[in-house]
SEVONU-956126 format. One record per atom (N, C-alpha, C): residue in one letter; x, y, z. Coordinates in steps of 0.05 Angstrom, whole numbers, plus 5000, padded with zeros to 4 digits. Layout:
<atoms>
aXYZ...
</atoms>
This chain:
<atoms>
x213335625614x210635535618x209435795605x207435725607x206935875574x203936115598x203736295578x202036555591x199436535594x197536475618x194436395620x193936685628x191836665607x189636825600x186736725610x185336995614x182636905629x181836755609x181436745590x179736575570x181036155576x184036265568x184535925579x184535795609x183036035625x184235955659x181435745658x179035695651x177335435651x179335135641x179635145613x181334925608x184334815620x185935055638x188034955648x186634905679x184334945690x184434925711x183034605717x182134525684x181134275676x183534075671x185634075659x187934015658x189233955682x189034185714x190234115731x189033845750x185833955744x184533745754x185633445749x184933505730x186433165708x187533005712x190833195716x192833095729x193032945757x191333235776x191633185796x190332865805x188332735784x186732545791x189132195783x189632345754x191832195755x194632045763x195132275784x197332285811x197432105825x194032255847x192231965862x192131715853x190731745832x190931505821x193431245830x195731395816x197031335815x198531245844x198531315862x199431375897x197531165907x195331155889x193230945910x194630655902x194730705878x196830465862x199930325887x200530505888x202830415899x202430385932x200830535937x200430565970x196930615976x195630285973x192230435972x191630436002x190130566000x188230816024x187430616048x188330466065x186530346088x185630536110x183230446108x180930656120x180930616148x182830366162x183130326191x185530366191x187430436171x189730576184x190530786188x188830806218x189731226226x190531196245x190731466265x193131496284x190331426313x187931536298x186331446322x185331156323x186431016353x185830816348x182430736356x180630956370x179030906375x176630866360x173430686345x171930626325x170030596350x168430676334x165330866331x164230376331x160830386332x159330186326x159030186294x158930336291x160030336258x162330256242x164830416247x167430276241x167330006256x167330076281x167829686286x166129516269x163029656260x161529366244x163129426224x164029576203x165329656175x167629376179x169129446212x172229356199x171829016204x169928876230x169528626229x168728466205x167328666196x164528586176x162728386185x161328546217x158828476228x157228656225x154128566223x152628786227x151628846250x151029136259x151529196289x150029056307x147028936290x145728906314x147528596331x148528506314x150828296311x153328326337x154028586338x155528686355x154228776373x151728856381x150728976402x149828786417x149528466406x148228256421x151128136438x153528146417x156428066424x157528246458x155928496457x157128706478x154128576497x152728546497x150928496519x151528196532x152927996513x153427846522x156927746530x158328016535x159928146540x162327876527x162627976492x163727716488x165527876463x165828076472x167728336457x167328496470x170628566466x172028756484x170829086473x169429156484x167229456481x168329546515x168329906502x168430176519x165530326521x164530416547x161830566535x162330776557x162031076545x161631316552x158631446553x157831426569x154531456564x153231266551x151331316533x151031226515x152531066490x155631216490x156131166468x158430856462x158730726451x159930506450x162330516443x165330496448x168630526424x169630266428x170330136408x172130046405x175230096405x176929906412x179529916410x181029806387x181429886367x183529646340x183729536353x186929506368x187429346373x187229186397x185629196411x184128946427x182028906404x180528986383x179328856368x180628616352x182928696346x184428546330x186328326338x186228386366x187128066388x184427926383x181928026386x180227876399x179627636375x179427806348x179327636332x181427406330x184127486328x186227336334x186427056350x185627046379x184126926393x182526716388x181026706355x178926596366x180526396333x182426466335x183026166310x183425996316x182525856293x182925516296x185725446292x186125146302x188325006295x188024886268x190724866250x191124666218x190724436244x190624246219x189723926234x193323896248x194123966221x197723876223x198724076259x197724246267x198224336296x196624226314x195023996311x193523866329x195723696333x196023566309x197423316305x200623366318x201923526320x204023566335x203923636353x201823776365x201423786397x200023466404x199023326393x198923086409x201022956409x203022876393x206222766390x207422956420x207223086424x208623176437x207323106459x204823136464x203723076484x204222706499x204022586467x205222316473x207122206478x210022426480x212222436476x212922486510x211322606521x212122746548x211522486561x208222446550x206822376575x209021986574x210321916551x211021646556x213021666572x215921926568x218121906582x216821966606x215422096624x213522036656x214221706662x212521536644x212421326647x214621076661x215621206645x218120986648x220921126672
</atoms>
């Protein structure tokens, strides 16, 4: 390692900054930072809005109609990440193949009962 003088210090700091930036970029390519992958499972209305990709006003309306899982402390609304994920998954539409399979299973059960 070379000896760093006071005159070379700004260039050395700039080189360190550039190297650090390249390291961060490389790490983000390997493991991208997910803002929702944090240890705190509780989200504010703004975070829930970003998470669900819905406007805050839409979420407020859903809260008023009791359509979305929410906790309220004072005037603040809080959303549990796992509850929101589960809520979104419950709204999943079945594929045509899944509906066809269910219909066939229902008809098979019905025909067995008649005989």
